[in-house]
N, C-alpha and C positions, 0 to 999 in steps of 0.2 A: 604404522599405528595399529593398535589392537581395539578397534571399535567393534561393537556388537554387529552381528550379521543383519540386524533389523534396524530401522530408524529409531523407533520409540517403543517404550514398554507398554503403553496403553493401547487398547483396541476397542472397537465397538462390535458387539454381537447382537444380532437381531433376534428378538423373541416374539412369539405370537401374542396377540392381544387377549387379555383375560379380563372379563368384566368384574369378577369377584375379587375381593381383597385377599383371599388366600387363607391358608391355615395358620394357626398360631406358631410362633417360633419355639425352638427347643428350650429357651430360657423361661418360657411361660409368660413373657411380656407381650408377645405378638409382634408382628412386623410393624415398622414405622410407616405411616401413610405416605403414599407417593404424592409429592406436591403437584398441584394443578398448574399447567403451563400458563404463562402470562405473555403479554406483548403480541398477541395475535394481530396480524395486519394483512391486508389484501391490497395488492397493487396491480393495476392494469398493465399488461405488457404488450397487448395488441387488441384489435377489435374483438377477438374471440379467445383471449387467453389472459390469465392473471397469475401472479406469483403470490403464494400464501406463505407467510413466515411467522415464527414465534420464537420466544426466548428459550434457551436450553434449560432443562431441568437436571440438576445435579444427580448423577447416578442413573438417569433414565437410559434404558437400552434400546428403546424404540418409541415411536409415537403413532397414534391412530388419528388420522384426519378425516372428518366427516363433512359432507356437503348436502344441503337441501336446496330446492329452488321454488320459485313462486308457483309453479304448476302443481307442486305437492308440498305446500308449506308445512314445516315441522317434521317432515319425513326425512330423516338423515340417513345417509348411506356412506360407508367408508370408501375413500378414494386413495390410490397410491400404494396400498398394501401396508406392510410394516415398515414405516419410514425410520431410517437411522440418521437422518439429517433434520435440521430445523427449518426446512423450507420445501415447498412443492410447487412446481409449475403446472397449473391446471389449464390444459389446452382443450379446444373444441367446445368452448362455451357458446351459448346462443346470444347474439348481440341484442342488447336491450332487456334481457331477462334478469330478474333479481335473484341473487343467490345468498345463502347463509352458510357460514363455516364455523366449526368448532374443533378443538383438538384435545386429546388426552395423552398423558405420559405413561409408559409401561416400564416396569423394573422387575426383572426376575419373576415374571408371571403375575405381578400385582399391577393394578392400574389406578390412575388418579381419576378424580371427577373431570368432566369435560369443562373446558374453559368457557368464558363468556362468549356468546355468539357474536360474530361480526358479519354484518350485512353488506352486500356489494352488488352493484348493477353494472354489467359489462356494456361496452359500446363507446369507447373513446373515439374521437375524431382522429384522422391521420393527415399528415402534410409532408411534403418533400421540400427540402431546401437545396436548390441546385444552382443558386446564384449568390454572388457576394452580397454581404449586408453593408450597405453604404449609408443608411440612416438608422436612427434609433428603432429597435424592434424588441418586442417581448414574446417569449415562448411560454405558452400556457399549459397548465397541468392537465387540461381536458383534451389534449391533443398529443399523439405520438408522432414525433418528427423524425424524418430520415435525412441524414446528411449525404448528399450524393456529389462526390468530387471534392476538390480542395476549396473549401468555403472560407472566405476571409472577411472578418469584421474590419472595415476600413477605418483609417484615421478619422477621428471626430465622431464616430458612431459608438453607441453603447448597446450591447446585447444584454437584455435582462431575462432571466430564466426563473420561472416560478418554482417554489418548492413542490416536489413530487413529479416534476416533468421528466419524461423519458425521451432520450435522443438516441436514435439508432444510426450506426455507421453502415452505409451501403456496402455490401460485400461483392457487388458486381463491378462497381467502379473502384478498383483497388487503390488503397491509400486514402480513401475518403476521410476527411479530417476537418477540424475547425481551427482556424487561425485567428488569433486576436492580435492585430498589428500594432505597431508603435503609434501611440496617440489614440487608440481605441480602448474600450473597456468592456469587460464582462462582469455582470452582477448576477452571480449564480448563488442564491441564498436558499439552500435546502434546510431541512430540520432533521432531528434525530428520527422522527417518525415518518417523515416524507423527504428522504434524500433525493437529490437530482442524480439521475443515472444516465451515463453515456455507455452504450453497450453495442454489441453486434446485432445486425438485423436478422441473423439466423435464429432459428427456434432453439430454445433450451435443449441441451443434449447434443447439439450439432455445432456449438460455438467453439472457436479455436483462437489462440493468439494470432494476431495479424489479420483478423477479419476486417478491420478498418484501421485508419491511421492514428487517431488520437487527438489530443488537445495541445496546441502550440500557442504560447503567449510570448510576445516580443515587446520589451519595454525600452525605456530610455536610460537605463542604468549603465554603470561603468564596467568595461571589460579591460583585460590587460593585454589584449592583442592590438597591435598597431596596424593602421591601414584605413582606407576610406571605404572599402567595399569588402566586407566580411560576411559570408553567406551562411544562413541557416542550413541545416541538413534538409534535403528535399530535391526533387527534380529541378534541373537548371531553370526551366520556365516557371517554376513555382517557388523556389527558395527566395528568402528575403534578406536584405542587408540589415545587420544589427550593429554595425560599427558606429563609433562616434558618440555614444551616449554619454551624458555628463551629469545625470541626476539620479543618484541612488535612493532618493525619496520618491521617485516617480510612482504613480498609481495606475495600475492596469485593471483594477477592479477587485472583485471578491469571489473566492471559491470557498463555500462553507457547506458541509454535509453533501459532498459530491463523491460519487463512485465512477471510476473510469475502467471499463472491463474489455478484455479481448482486443486491445488496441496494439498498434505498432505496425510498421511496414518498412521493408528494405527498399530504400529509394535509390540505391547505388549499384544494384546488380551484384551484390556480394563484396563491395569495396569498403564496407564498414560504416555506412551512413544509414541510420534507421530512424524513423519516427518512433517516439516513445509514448507511453501512456500520457505523461504530462511533461512537456518540454518547455523550459523557462529560459529565454534568451534575454539577458540584461534586464530582468524584471526588477523593478525598484521596490524599496521597502514600504512604500505606501500601499502596496498590494497586500491583500489578505489571503493566506492559505491556512485553512482551519478545518479539521475533520474531513480529510480527503483520503480515499482508498484507491489504490491502483491494483487491479487484479488480473492475473493471467495474461500479461502482456508479452509481446514478442521480444522487446528489447528492455531498456531500463524502465523502472516504474516512475521515478522522479529524477530528472536531469536538469542541472542548472549550469548555464554558461554565463559567468559574471553576474553582476547585479547584487542586490541585497535583500531580496524578498525573505521575510520571516515565515516560519510555519510551525504549527503545533497540532498534535493529534493526527498524525499521518500513519497510514497502514499500507504496507506492500505485501501482496500475497502471490506467490508463484510467478516470480519475474523471470523473463527469458534471459536477461543479462543482469545488470546491477540493480539493487534495490534503491540505493541513493548514490547519485553520481554528480560531482561538482567540479568545476574547473574555471579557468580564465578570469580569476579574480573574484570569485563568489565570496561574499562576506556576510551572508544572512545567518540568522540564529534559528535554531530548531529545537523543540522540546516535546517529549512524549512521542516516540517513533516506534513502530512495530514493523518487523519484517519476518516472514516465514517462508521457507523453501522446503517442500516435501518431495517434489518430483520434477522431471523435465518434460514439459508439455510439448506435444507435436504441433507445429504451427500450421496455419491454413495453407493450402496449396498455392504457390506463387507469391506468398507474402515474404519469404525469407527463411533463414535458418536461426536456430538458437545459438547463443554465444558459446565460444570455446573457453571463456574465462569469466563466468558469472561471479559476482562478489556481493557482499553486504554493502560496504561503502567502497567507492572508487573515487579518490580525490586527487586531482591533478592541479599543478600550478598553471602550466601552459605547455601544450604538446609541441615539441620542437619539430614535429613532422608536418605542422601546418604553418602557413605564412603568418608573420607578425608576432611570433613567439621567440623568446630568448631564454637560453639556458647557458650558463658559463660556470667555471669552477668557483666563481665568487658571488654569483647572484642569479636572479631569475626575473622574468617579466613582473613588473609591478603595475597596479597593486597586487600583492600576493593573494592567492586563494587562502582565505583565513576564516572559514565558517565556524559556527558553534553547533554542536550536536550533543544533546543531553537527554538523559532518561530514555535510552533506547534499549529495546529487546530485539536483537537481530540474530535469528536462528537459522542455520543452514540445514542441509539435507543429511547430515551424518555421513554414513558410509554408503550412500546411494550409488549403486553400480552405474557407471557411465558418466557420473559427475566428475568434471576435470579436477586434477590434483591442484590446479592453480585457483580453485574456488576458495578464496580467502575472505576472512571476515571484514578486514579493513585494509585496503591498499592505499598508501599515501606516498605520492611521488611527484617528480618533475617540479620541485621547488614549491610544494604546498605546505601550508601551516594549518593551524586550527586548534580548537579546544573541544575535546571529547570528555564527557563526565557522566558519572552515575549510570553506566550502561552495562549491558550483557552482550557478549559476543560468544556464541556457542554453536557447536555441532558443525563447524566448517572443516571440510576435508583437508584443506591446506593449512595456512597460517592465520591465526586470529588477527595479529597486528603485524603488518608487513610494510616497513618503511623502505621503499624500493630503491632509492638512489642517493648518490653523494650530494646532489644539490639540496635535496630535502634535509639530509642530515646536517649539511652546512648551515642551513637556516636555523635548524633546531639548536645547534650549538651557539651560533652567533647572536641570535635574537630571542632565544627561548620561545620560538614561534610555534612549536608543536607541543601541546600538553594533552596527555591522556591520563585522566585521574579518576579513581573510584570506579573501576570496571571489574566485572566478574567474567572469567574466561574458563570454559569447561567444554569437554567433549570435542576438542579441536585436534586436528592432526598435529599441530604445534601451536603453542600459545604465542610464541615470539619467533623472530627470525633466528635460525640456527646456522645460516650460511654466512656469506660475506656481506649480506645486506645490513641495514643499520637499525633495525628495530629489535635489537637484543634486549633481554630482560633487564640487563644492568642499566640501560638508559632510563628505565622507568622505576628504579628503586626509590622507595619513599612516596610513590604516587597512589598508594592505597589499592593496588591490584589484588584480587582474590583469585587464585588459580587452582585448577583441578586437572587431573590427568585425562587422557583421551578416552579412557574407558568409563568415566563417570557420566552417566546419562543425565542430561540437563533437566529433562522433565521430572525425573525421579528426585534429583537433587533439590529442585525448587518447588516441586509439587504442582507445577502448572499442567494444564490439559491442552495439548497441541493437536488433539483430534478435531478436524474441521466440524464434525457433527456437534461438538459441544465445547468449542474452543474457549478457554478461559486463561488469561495471562496472569491472574492473581496468584502470587506465591503462597505457599502454605505457611502456617505459623512456625516460626523458628528457622525459616529458610535463610541461607547465608546472604541473600540479596536484600534482606529486610533492614539492613543497617549498612553503614559505611559511606553514605552519601557525602559529597564535598560541596563547597559553596563556589559558585561561578564568580569570576571577577566582576565587580559591579559595573565597570566601564563597558564590559562586553554585552551585558544584558539590559542596560539602561533603556527604557522606553519600549521594551518588548511587549507587544500587545497591551499598550497602555500601562506598562509597569507591573505586569502580573507574572513575571518569571517566578518559578517556585524552586527554591533551594531545598531539595528533598533530603531526607535522612536515609532513604532507601535507594537501591540500584534498579534500573529497569524502567519500563514504560508503565507499570501497573503499581498503584499504591496498594500495599497489602491490606490496608484498612479503609480504602476509599472506593469511590464510584468506579464502575467498569465502563469507562468512557467510550469504548468501542462497540458496545451493545446497541442493537436496534437498527443501525444504519449501514453496517458492514455486511458483506456476504462472502462465502468461502465455497466456491464451486469451480470446477475446472472445465466445464463444457456448457 
């Protein structure tokens, strides 16, 4: 394939801060004023540090962040230098001292006015959780919590987490993680301005994938593996049995406005079993997954083993393996999904290694390499994996050196079905749509079990299978696919900004993704989030004329 030698056309250049608005333009009209940044927010990250963030300003090349404190009120001084990202970790604060922050945007030597000042006082409490949670418990936003070890919320207990709460994974106790067991619940209700954040205990700038284990939820949903003892991934003394579930409406609680950062852990010594950012075992459809980001994980961002949990407004950034992985009879519905891969992050020492076959979607029916799975020339384990994924923008790393050739947009195999619609698969070094085996093709032909409609494919090594696999272009004739060659840069084609410093998924006016949407079968999406499924006229996760739903609560950093 003839991809460009770089990933993306856009780049960010740092300019020095200039207080004056600058000279008039050549056309006599003068430069347009630089917009003042909005959305300035300050969040405590430890007793003596805080994260300061703000919304990106279109066209800004850098930002100037200033801070004053109660010892010298109103006397602001710049911190952090010329910032080219929209957040700054302010370390070394004095516990109990009041601070004030403001920010201005810089564009080509011109600057905006400073934003509204935000006041903040450092000094949150700290607590360590090192024992299982066996009765109802609430985690409060005025405390930074550290998970130390494999912490399990037991059957019958509910863990409630306040908006704005920060939970750190202990990096000394490798694999430290939070497990919500069958019969337990988690009620983690953040907000767009105060998300709940699970992250590494290391200081910003030193964090890596695999610093801690992640979040594991086990429900009473249905899987297609047979047997009475089927174990989750995890050390033998820690893994849990998720066999025998019979209720795909089971409720394990709520995750809303939640970020999971720098998670994942190899629990098998290289044998292919890793904890993920969010692992969902037989999680039922009564559970709510909404506005969740997985960032810079060691393994998968979102992985589902059976069950029927629905999700919407999900973001995966810099996954160590797959962004969205489903198997073992998963039948949940998902709408408005983002995934972006720009690099291969180096994991924390001792946590494991990055995957040799990272993908956007990896969808399996049932793996014949594990007990209780069936694959034959005429069928596969039932119920079939048959999830729904719509309005996705799943973008790979382009021609990133060292990224494997098997890095595909969507791998569908081992007797899996499903419905994909109104999506974008772009910049994958391998194949965008890869139907991997005869079992999956057999189901597609016999039961019309696999439908991929209304998708845009661009900047991929290949858009369809070109070998003896079963995802050839002819199988999807009439399904409303829009295809481009491998040398058509997706960010230029759609007009999106994939630079983390000012990431914006909204396509430009006239972009080919702004039309072509298809309607999902009513039976598939009935009852989705109270009947709020949206049959869009556009492709991808971003409404070209709508709200930017990812703003304010997501983050894009790699350490």
